C-alpha positions in Angstrom: -10.0 2.4 -3.1 -11.6 2.6 0.5 -14.1 0.5 2.1 -16.4 3.1 2.0 -16.7 3.1 -2.0 -16.8 -0.3 -1.7 -19.8 -0.4 0.1 -21.7 1.9 -1.9 -20.8 0.0 -5.2 -22.3 -2.9 -2.9 -25.7 -0.4 -2.6 -25.8 -1.4 1.3 -27.3 1.7 2.8 -27.3 0.5 6.2 -23.5 -0.3 6.3 -23.0 2.9 4.8 -24.4 4.6 7.8 -22.5 2.4 10.2 -19.6 3.2 8.8 -20.0 6.7 8.1 -20.4 7.1 11.8 -16.9 6.4 12.4 -15.3 8.6 10.0 -13.4 11.4 11.8 -13.2 15.0 10.4 -10.0 15.8 8.0 -8.4 18.9 7.5 -4.6 19.4 6.0 -2.1 18.1 8.0 1.3 20.4 9.7 4.0 18.7 10.8 5.2 17.5 13.8 6.0 14.4 16.4 3.5 12.0 16.3 2.7 9.8 19.5 2.6 6.5 17.8 2.0 3.0 19.6 1.7 -0.3 18.9 0.3 -3.3 20.3 1.8 -7.0 19.1 -1.2 -9.1 17.2 -1.2 -12.9 15.9 -1.5 -14.4 12.4 -4.4 -16.4 13.7 -6.3 -14.7 17.0 -7.4 -18.0 18.4 -4.3 -19.6 17.7 -0.8 -18.4 18.6 0.7 -21.7 17.3 -0.2 -20.9 13.8 2.4 -19.1 11.7 2.0 -19.8 8.2 0.1 -18.3 5.3 1.1 -20.1 2.5 4.8 -19.1 1.6 5.1 -16.7 4.4 6.0 -17.4 8.0 4.9 -15.0 10.3 7.5 -13.0 11.9 5.4 -10.4 14.1 2.5 -7.9 13.6 1.1 -4.8 15.1 -1.9 -2.5 15.4 -0.7 1.1 15.2 -2.4 3.8 16.9 -2.3 7.5 17.3 -4.6 10.0 19.1 -4.2 12.3 16.2 -7.2 13.4 13.5 -5.0 13.1 10.8 -3.4 9.7 11.3 -5.1 6.5 9.7 -6.0 5.5 5.9 -2.5 4.4 5.5 -2.3 3.0 1.9 1.4 2.4 0.7 4.3 1.5 2.2 8.1 1.6 2.0 10.9 0.9 4.2 14.9 1.8 4.5 17.2 -0.8 3.2 17.9 -2.1 6.8 14.6 -2.0 7.8 14.7 0.0 10.2 12.6 3.0 8.9 9.1 3.1 7.5 7.3 5.7 5.4 3.5 5.3 4.6 1.2 7.4 2.8 -2.5 8.1 3.9 -4.9 8.5 1.6 -6.8 11.5 3.3 -3.7 14.1 3.1 -1.2 12.9 5.4 1.7 10.5 5.3 4.1 9.2 8.6 7.4 8.1 9.2 8.7 6.1 11.5 11.3 4.0 13.1 10.4 -0.1 13.6 12.3 -1.8 16.3 12.9 -5.9 16.2 13.5 -8.0 19.3 16.4 -10.5 19.8 15.1 -13.2 17.2 14.4 -10.4 14.6 10.7 -10.2 14.8 9.1 -6.7 14.4 8.2 -5.9 18.0 7.3 -2.0 18.0 7.4 1.4 16.6 8.7 4.9 17.9 10.1 8.3 16.9 7.3 9.0 14.6 6.2 12.2 12.8 3.2 13.2 10.7 2.9 15.6 7.9 0.7 16.5 4.7 1.4 16.5 1.2 3.0 19.2 -0.5 2.3 20.5 -4.0 5.2 21.6 -6.5 4.7 25.6 -5.0 5.8 23.8 -1.7 2.3 25.0 -0.5 0.5 22.0 1.8 -2.4 20.2 -0.3 -5.9 21.1 1.2 -8.4 20.0 -1.7 -9.9 16.6 -0.7 -9.8 15.5 -4.3 -6.2 15.9 -4.4 -5.2 14.5 -1.3 -5.7 10.6 -1.8 -2.7 8.9 -2.3 -2.5 5.6 -3.0 0.6 4.1 -4.6 4.3 4.9 -3.5 7.5 3.6 -4.8 11.1 4.8 -3.7 13.2 5.8 -6.8 16.9 4.4 -7.6 17.9 7.8 -6.5 16.4 8.1 -3.0 13.5 10.1 -4.2 9.7 8.9 -3.8 7.1 8.7 -6.3 3.7 8.8 -5.2 0.4 8.0 -7.0 -2.7 9.9 -6.3 -6.4 9.2 -7.6 -9.3 11.0 -7.5 -7.1 13.4 -9.4 -4.8 10.9 -10.9 -1.4 12.2 -11.3 2.2 10.9 -10.4 4.2 13.1 -8.1 8.0 12.9 -7.1 9.5 14.0 -3.8 13.4 14.3 -4.1 15.5 12.5 -2.0 16.5 13.9 1.7 15.3 13.8 5.2 11.5 13.9 5.1 11.1 13.7 1.1 7.4 13.9 1.1 7.7 17.1 3.4 9.2 19.0 0.2 7.7 20.3 -3.0 6.3 17.8 -5.4 7.8 17.2 -9.1 5.1 16.4 -11.5 5.8 13.2 -13.8 4.2 12.2 -16.6 1.6 9.7 -16.3 0.1 7.3 -19.0 -2.4 9.1 -21.0 -4.9 6.6 -20.3 -4.7 6.9 -17.0 -7.1 10.3 -17.4 -9.8 7.5 -18.5 -10.1 5.4 -14.6 -12.8 6.3 -12.7 -12.0 8.7 -10.0 -11.9 6.5 -7.1 -10.3 3.7 -9.3 -6.8 4.9 -9.9 -3.5 3.9 -9.7 -3.3 1.3 -6.4 0.1 -0.5 -7.5 3.1 1.5 -7.8 6.6 -0.4 -7.7 10.0 0.8 -9.1 11.6 -2.4 -10.6 15.8 -2.9 -10.1 16.6 -2.1 -13.8 14.7 1.7 -13.1 11.3 0.5 -14.8 8.2 1.4 -13.3 5.3 -0.3 -13.1 1.6 1.0 -12.4 -1.5 -1.4 -12.0 -4.9 0.7 -12.0 -7.7 -0.4 -10.3 -10.9 0.8 -12.3 -9.4 0.1 -16.4 -10.1 -3.0 -18.4 -8.4 -4.1 -21.3 -10.3 -7.2 -22.6 -10.8 -9.8 -20.2 -8.2 -8.2 -18.0 -7.3 -5.4 -16.0 -5.1 -2.9 -17.5 -1.6 -1.7 -16.2 1.3 0.6 -17.3 5.0 -0.3 -17.8 7.5 2.5 -18.2 11.1 2.3 -19.4 13.3 4.7 -21.0 10.7 4.9 -24.3 7.6 5.7 -22.2 4.8 4.0 -21.2 3.2 1.0 -22.5 0.6 -1.2 -21.7 0.5 -4.6 -19.8 -2.4 -6.7 -18.4 -3.4 -8.3 -14.9 -5.3 -10.9 -14.3 -9.4 -10.2 -13.3 -10.2 -12.9 -11.1 -12.7 -13.7 -8.7 -13.4 -10.1 -7.6 -9.7 -9.4 -6.3 -8.1 -6.0 -7.2 -4.5 -5.2 -7.0 -3.4 -2.5 -4.3 0.1 -2.9 -3.8 3.1 -4.3 -5.6 6.5 -4.8 -4.5 9.9 -6.7 -6.5 11.9 -9.2 -4.0 15.7 -9.3 -3.6 15.5 -11.9 -6.4 14.0 -9.8 -9.2 10.4 -11.5 -9.1 7.7 -8.9 -8.3 4.9 -9.5 -5.3 1.2 -8.0 -5.8 -1.2 -7.9 -3.3 -4.7 -8.2 -4.0 -7.9 -7.2 -2.0 -11.3 -8.5 -2.2 -14.6 -6.9 -0.2 -17.8 -8.5 0.4 -20.3 -7.5 3.0 -21.0 -11.2 3.8 -17.2 -12.1 4.0 -15.5 -9.2 4.7 -12.2 -8.3 3.4 -9.9 -11.1 1.7 -6.7 -10.4 1.0 -3.9 -12.7 -1.2 -0.4 -12.4 -2.7 0.6 -12.9 -6.1 4.2 -13.9 -7.4 4.9 -13.0 -10.7 8.5 -14.0 -12.3 10.4 -11.0 -13.5 10.5 -12.5 -17.1 6.7 -11.8 -17.8 7.2 -8.0 -17.0 7.2 -6.9 -20.7 5.0 -4.4 -22.8 2.2 -6.1 -23.4 2.4 -9.3 -21.6 -0.4 -10.8 -19.1 1.4 -10.4 -15.7 0.3 -13.4 -14.2 2.0 -16.1 -11.6 1.1 -18.3 -8.6 -0.9 -16.8 -5.6 1.8 -17.6 -2.7 -0.3 -16.6 0.5 -4.0 -15.9 1.0 -5.7 -13.9 4.3 -9.4 -14.7 5.4 -10.7 -15.3 8.9 -9.8 -17.4 11.1 -6.2 -15.7 9.9 -6.4 -11.9 10.5 -7.5 -10.1 7.8 -8.4 -6.3 6.6 -8.3 -3.7 4.0 -4.7 -4.4 3.3 -3.1 -1.8 0.8 0.6 -1.7 1.6 3.3 -4.1 0.4 7.1 -3.8 1.1 10.1 -6.4 0.6 13.6 -6.6 1.6 16.7 -8.5 2.3 17.1 -9.6 6.1 20.1 -9.6 8.3 20.7 -13.4 7.7 20.3 -13.5 3.6 16.2 -14.1 4.1 13.3 -12.5 2.4 11.1 -10.4 4.4 7.4 -9.2 3.2 5.7 -6.4 5.2 2.2 -5.9 4.6 0.0 -2.8 5.6 -3.5 -2.0 6.2 -5.8 1.0 5.9 -8.2 1.8 8.2 -10.2 4.0 6.5 -10.5 6.1 9.5 -13.3 3.5 10.9 -13.2 2.4 14.6 -14.4 -1.1 12.9 -10.9 -1.6 11.4 -7.3 -1.2 12.1 -3.9 0.2 10.9 -1.6 -3.1 10.9 1.8 -3.5 9.8 2.7 -7.3 9.6 6.0 -8.8 8.6 6.8 -12.4 7.4 9.6 -14.2 5.9 9.2 -15.7 2.5 10.0 -19.2 2.1 10.7 -20.9 -1.4 
């Protein structure tokens, strides 16, 4: 869910006006090259010597920019196994593919070779209706295809493996029945395929008792799981670590404190039908550390065997926010 909706929930009309004035118009995107540029950022804008947030060690960060009306709103992230290419989905109808570059020390240093396009429906036509274009969750399946979770009109669409998979016709994937009960702006934010083939989906706007509701799919179909509801934080993305544990990105927004983000680590053994998916918070981002509307998460094994974690932010097409791509090494 984007910051405009969070602000609306807070009932703050003045800030709504400020945000609304910065929004750009959005039309259906047609595929083409994207002049994607980047500028380096620091973990702490005032103190370059700060290189740690909890168990995450800073390995570079970028502000992503492009002079294209449809670039922005990045809400989900997947990487190639070698980390040399990224796919990011946007929540206003467009997606982006780009190459990532690293410096001699292995730190994230730049982007390039980018394209932008709009989502295709099962008939292969570009999706035009605004309520059909709000993509929030993204994961790569074992066969290389991509699974996208949309909200507003809640659904799962699978895009086949191959060059530019999101440019291909979509295939509907059965979703849990209770997903349709979610508020239209608070659907499936976090989506992750586990190494054993199971799918995990966490829902922003559904509750089960004192917890948030999620779903776990195995060969027998979807079953419910619970997720902690604490301190106003909401799950926005999930990714499995190479060792099997799960990372979940959580976001909180307040008109007084702005955006705050944290990452929770859930042991693999806890990810079972009917379980409460809980675990320690391993990192938190709040001022003076870099902070924004983080909604994308990915993890991979680095060339030296270290675990690398990437975090992506959604600028809501708002000049007061940024599309950030950050990289960390996970310290055990």
